[in-house]
C-alpha positions as CSV (number, residue, x, y, z in Angstrom):
1,X,152.5,71.0,161.6
2,X,153.7,71.6,165.2
3,X,151.4,74.7,165.5
4,X,148.5,72.5,164.4
5,X,149.3,69.9,166.9
6,X,149.5,72.4,169.7
7,X,146.1,73.9,168.7
8,X,144.6,70.4,168.6
9,X,146.0,69.4,172.0
10,X,144.8,72.7,173.5
11,X,141.3,72.1,172.1
12,X,141.2,68.6,173.6
13,X,142.3,69.8,177.0
14,X,139.6,72.4,176.9
15,X,136.9,69.8,176.1
16,X,138.3,67.5,178.9
17,X,138.3,70.4,181.4
18,X,134.6,71.3,180.6
19,X,133.7,67.6,180.8
20,X,135.3,67.2,184.3
21,X,133.8,70.5,185.5
22,X,130.3,69.4,184.3
23,X,130.5,66.2,186.2
24,X,131.5,68.0,189.4
25,X,131.9,64.8,191.5
26,X,131.1,65.1,195.2
27,X,134.2,65.3,197.5
28,X,134.6,62.8,200.4
29,X,132.2,63.6,203.3
30,X,129.9,65.7,201.1
31,X,126.3,64.8,202.0
32,X,124.6,64.5,198.6
33,X,121.4,63.2,200.2
34,X,120.9,66.5,202.1
35,X,122.7,68.9,199.9
36,X,121.8,67.5,196.5
37,X,124.5,66.9,193.9
38,X,127.2,69.6,193.6
39,X,126.5,72.3,191.1
40,X,128.8,73.0,188.2
41,X,128.9,76.8,189.0
42,X,131.5,77.0,191.9
43,X,130.1,80.4,193.0
44,X,126.6,79.0,193.5
45,X,127.9,75.9,195.0
46,X,129.8,78.0,197.6
47,X,126.7,80.1,198.2
48,X,124.7,76.9,198.9
49,X,127.3,75.5,201.3
50,X,127.6,78.8,203.1
51,X,123.7,78.9,203.5
52,X,123.8,75.4,205.0
53,X,126.9,75.9,207.1
54,X,125.3,78.7,209.1
55,X,122.2,76.6,209.7
56,X,119.8,78.3,207.4
57,X,118.8,75.1,205.7
58,X,117.8,73.5,209.0
59,X,114.8,75.6,209.4
60,X,114.2,77.1,205.9
61,X,115.1,74.1,203.8
62,X,118.0,73.7,201.3
63,X,115.6,74.5,198.5
64,X,113.4,76.9,200.6
65,X,110.9,74.3,201.7
66,X,110.5,75.4,205.3
67,X,110.4,73.1,208.3
68,X,108.1,73.8,211.2
69,X,107.4,77.5,211.9
70,X,110.3,78.9,209.9
71,X,109.5,81.7,207.5
72,X,108.6,80.8,203.9
73,X,111.5,82.4,202.0
74,X,110.1,81.1,198.7
75,X,107.2,83.5,199.1
76,X,108.5,86.1,201.5
77,X,107.8,89.7,200.4
78,X,110.9,90.8,202.3
79,X,113.1,88.5,200.2
80,X,111.3,89.7,197.0
81,X,112.2,93.3,197.8
82,X,115.8,92.4,198.7
83,X,118.5,94.2,196.7
84,X,122.1,93.0,197.0
85,X,121.4,91.5,200.3
86,X,120.3,94.8,202.0
87,X,117.2,93.3,203.5
88,X,118.3,89.8,204.0
89,X,121.6,91.0,205.6
90,X,119.7,93.3,208.0
91,X,117.5,90.4,209.2
92,X,120.5,88.1,209.6
93,X,122.4,90.6,211.7
94,X,119.5,91.6,214.0
95,X,117.6,88.2,214.1
96,X,113.8,87.9,214.6
97,X,112.1,87.5,218.0
98,X,109.5,84.8,218.5
99,X,106.0,85.6,217.4
100,X,102.7,83.7,217.7
101,X,103.2,82.4,214.2
102,X,107.0,82.0,213.8
103,X,109.9,80.5,215.7
104,X,112.6,82.9,216.8
105,X,115.6,83.4,214.6
106,X,119.0,83.9,216.2
107,X,121.4,86.9,215.5
108,X,124.2,86.3,213.1
109,X,126.0,89.6,213.8
110,X,129.4,88.1,213.3
111,X,128.9,87.2,209.6
112,X,131.1,88.9,207.1
113,X,129.7,90.9,204.1
114,X,131.0,88.1,201.8
115,X,129.1,85.4,203.8
116,X,125.9,87.4,203.9
117,X,126.2,88.0,200.1
118,X,126.7,84.3,199.6
119,X,123.7,83.4,201.7
120,X,121.5,85.9,199.8
121,X,122.8,84.7,196.5
122,X,121.6,81.2,197.3
123,X,118.2,82.2,198.6
124,X,117.5,84.2,195.4
125,X,118.7,81.4,193.3
126,X,116.7,78.7,195.1
127,X,113.7,81.1,195.1
128,X,113.9,81.5,191.3
129,X,114.1,77.8,190.7
130,X,111.2,77.0,193.0
131,X,109.0,79.8,191.7
132,X,109.6,78.8,188.1
133,X,108.5,75.3,188.8
134,X,105.5,76.5,190.7
135,X,104.4,78.9,188.0
136,X,105.0,76.7,185.0
137,X,103.4,73.6,186.6
138,X,100.1,75.5,187.6
139,X,97.1,75.0,185.3
140,X,96.8,77.6,182.5
141,X,93.8,79.4,183.6
142,X,92.2,82.2,181.5
143,X,93.6,85.6,182.2
144,X,92.3,89.1,181.7
145,X,94.0,90.8,178.7
146,X,93.2,94.3,179.9
147,X,94.9,93.6,183.2
148,X,97.7,92.0,181.4
149,X,98.2,95.0,179.2
150,X,98.4,97.3,182.3
151,X,100.9,94.9,184.1
152,X,102.9,94.8,180.9
153,X,103.1,98.5,180.5
154,X,104.1,99.2,184.1
155,X,106.5,96.3,184.5
156,X,107.8,95.4,181.0
157,X,107.0,98.3,178.8
158,X,110.1,100.4,179.5
159,X,112.3,97.7,177.9
160,X,110.0,95.6,175.6
161,X,107.5,96.3,172.8
162,X,104.9,94.0,171.5
163,X,105.4,95.3,168.1
164,X,109.1,95.3,168.3
165,X,111.4,92.9,170.1
166,X,108.5,90.7,171.2
167,X,106.9,90.5,167.8
168,X,108.1,87.0,167.1
169,X,107.3,85.8,170.6
170,X,103.8,87.0,170.5
171,X,103.0,84.9,167.5
172,X,103.4,81.8,169.5
173,X,100.2,79.7,169.8
174,X,101.7,77.7,172.7
175,X,100.6,79.5,175.9
176,X,102.8,77.2,178.1
177,X,105.9,78.0,176.1
178,X,105.0,81.8,176.2
179,X,104.6,81.7,179.9
180,X,108.0,80.0,180.3
181,X,109.6,82.6,178.0
182,X,108.2,85.5,180.0
183,X,109.7,84.1,183.2
184,X,113.0,83.0,181.8
185,X,113.8,84.3,178.3
186,X,116.2,82.0,176.4
187,X,118.7,84.8,175.8
188,X,119.0,85.4,179.6
189,X,118.8,81.8,180.8
190,X,121.9,81.9,183.0
191,X,123.0,83.0,186.3
192,X,125.9,85.2,185.2
193,X,129.5,84.7,184.3
194,X,132.9,85.9,185.6
195,X,134.4,86.1,182.1
196,X,135.6,89.6,181.5
197,X,133.4,90.2,178.3
198,X,130.3,89.2,180.4
199,X,131.3,91.4,183.3
200,X,131.6,94.3,181.0
201,X,128.1,93.6,179.5
202,X,126.2,95.7,182.1
203,X,123.2,96.0,179.9
204,X,122.7,92.3,179.8
205,X,123.3,92.0,183.5
206,X,120.7,94.6,184.2
207,X,118.2,92.9,182.0
208,X,118.8,89.5,183.7
209,X,118.4,91.1,187.1
210,X,115.1,92.7,186.0
211,X,113.8,89.4,184.8
212,X,114.9,87.6,188.0
213,X,113.0,90.1,190.0
214,X,109.8,89.5,188.0
215,X,110.2,85.7,188.3
216,X,110.6,85.9,192.1
217,X,107.6,88.2,192.6
218,X,105.0,87.9,189.9
219,X,101.6,86.5,191.0
220,X,100.1,83.6,189.2
221,X,97.1,85.7,188.2
222,X,99.3,88.6,186.9
223,X,101.3,86.0,184.8
224,X,98.0,84.5,183.3
225,X,96.9,88.1,182.6
226,X,100.1,88.9,180.6
227,X,100.0,85.7,178.7
228,X,96.4,86.4,177.7
229,X,97.4,89.9,176.6
230,X,100.3,88.7,174.5
231,X,98.3,86.0,172.9
232,X,95.6,88.5,172.0
233,X,98.2,90.6,170.2
234,X,99.6,87.9,168.0
């Protein structure tokens, strides 16, 4: 009986802990109006606060809606090519001189590798959130199945097969649902985990990273073409 009580008490404590973590109340002095509500993921929350702390949000916006002449990180080709903060870090350390179209960006040569990684993490997360909204809110225009086939073979074909793992997906008659699934598959709809079993799952992490890269970079026209191709194959 004592063991059962202990197990029941442990289960209750776990439920309570998850509930408290999910609510994530703002601490005193936290500017909810500017920063938005705290995120339940502490790693992402730290990344957002680091991004804001060093002034990135003042010009580029907390959620990558730029102010004035700042670069548009939501659609920046450089950000889209960034891998583990290699390109974002280089720009942060060297700065950008003023151009006829853009305001100057100061050097942040004293940032640590951890701080640069945190800033890049938030930029990529915010970019994915913004791009998903943009792409899924756009009208579903007719695409070219032939072009969609070519894009699929080049970008997706090494991991996916229309006749194999995507067979059930391609039977969908809902183009909007299919479009959302292409951008964020339900099985990968997460930002990672620091649990040991997830950290060891390198295959899943690689798949998530590949889909994140597609979401950040796919053009609206290419997405419409892929949707048309998959619908044609159902």
